[in-house]
C-alpha positions, 0 to 999 in steps of 0.5 A: 427491603424486608417488611420486618425492617419497614415495620420497625422503621414505621414504629420507630417514627411513630415512637419518635413523634410521640416523644416529641409530643412530650417536648413541652414538659421540660420546656415548661419547666425551664420557662417556670424557672425564669429562663428567657425563651431563646435560652430555653432551647440552648439549655434543652440541647446542652443537657443531652449534648453533655450526656452523649459526650462520651459517645461523641468522643468514641464515634469521632473518627467515624464522624470525621470520615463522614465528611461534608454530606454528613455535616449538612444533614445534621446541621439541617436537623439542628436548625430545624428544631431551633427554628421550631422552638424559636417560632413558638416564641415569636408567634402563636403556638397554634400557628407555629405547629400548623406551619411546621407540620406542612412538613409532610408536603415538603417531604413528599415533594422533595422525595419526588424530585430527589429520590424519584418516589411516586406521589400516591393517592393514598399519601395525598389523602393522608396529608389532606386528613392530617391538615383537616385534623389540625384545622379542626383541632386548633379551631381554625375552621377552613382558615389556614394560617398564611405566614404573616410575621417572623415567627410564622416564617420560622415555623414554616422554615423549620418544617422545610429544614426537617423535610430536607433532613429526612430526605438526606437521611434517606439518601445517605443511609450509610451514615450511622444513626448514632453519629446522626444523633450526636451531630443533631444535639451538637449542631442544635446546641451550636445553632440555638446558642448562636441565636440566643447570644445574638438576640438575647445576650443579656438574658443568659441563664445563671446556674441558680436558675437552671439547677432546680430543673436538672433532675427532670431534664436528665431523666427526660433526656436519658429515658425519652429524648436521646432514644427518641432522637435516635429513632427519628434518625434511624426510621427515615432511612427505610421509609418515604420521607412524606410518610415519615412526616405523617408518622411524626404527627403523633407529636400533635396527638400525644401533645394534646392528650398529655397537655390535657392530662398533665396541664389541664388543657382543654380536650373536648369533642373538637380536639378528639375529632382532630386527634382521630383525623391526625392519628388516622392520617399517620396510620393510613399507609402502614395499614394499607401496606399491611393489608396488601401483604396479607392479600 
């Protein structure tokens, strides 16, 4: 694989993580409109699914020929985001984030078992930096959140499902990223709507509730979420899944900074140190690889 493609894949994953770091903005808009937490994710998936419907129709022959392997990959990706969103409802946001972002560990282990990729000392150092950054940033000290309730387990499961998705994307590089993007949104809609209908059918949102949020949702989806999702399903084709998991942690960095700037969330020395450690963990391997190429 050329270094140019690897570099672009790295940038794509960093960008994708940054986009997910702004995930909270439309979610908060939907929450402010009075939607039940479980229906927020359904509406979140519904809007981009409608936007890309013409692409889904155009790509349908290719999606149908892709077979079961493709469907398993996109179903896992949709389940991951649905579980992640639901975990925020059923447990503390901090615990959900921490447990989800064990994902680089699962990705690295799965890549070792399935793809026979080495677990390098650099990757171990980067994962330790990332976890340390989260512990500092979220004020947990040396106390790691062990799963204690259904929301915790959902956050942990979401990370596992996303790790499975990344490994499968790497294994099946022939699947077009446009098709994966279509499958991600439609399977996410299916899984999230099923969960909402089972657990909170009486809270189905009305048109009057969702209508005021549509301009923001459409703008956000068209400019950020759809391109970011494409990037998150293209970049992992060319990188080690464990590295991909670390690159996606720009979500925490961008999320913390954007929440401080736009929502007045606290951002002091503790948050700054955590952000620097997490950002450093995301960049360790790309920078080491770049240095080796120049030597």
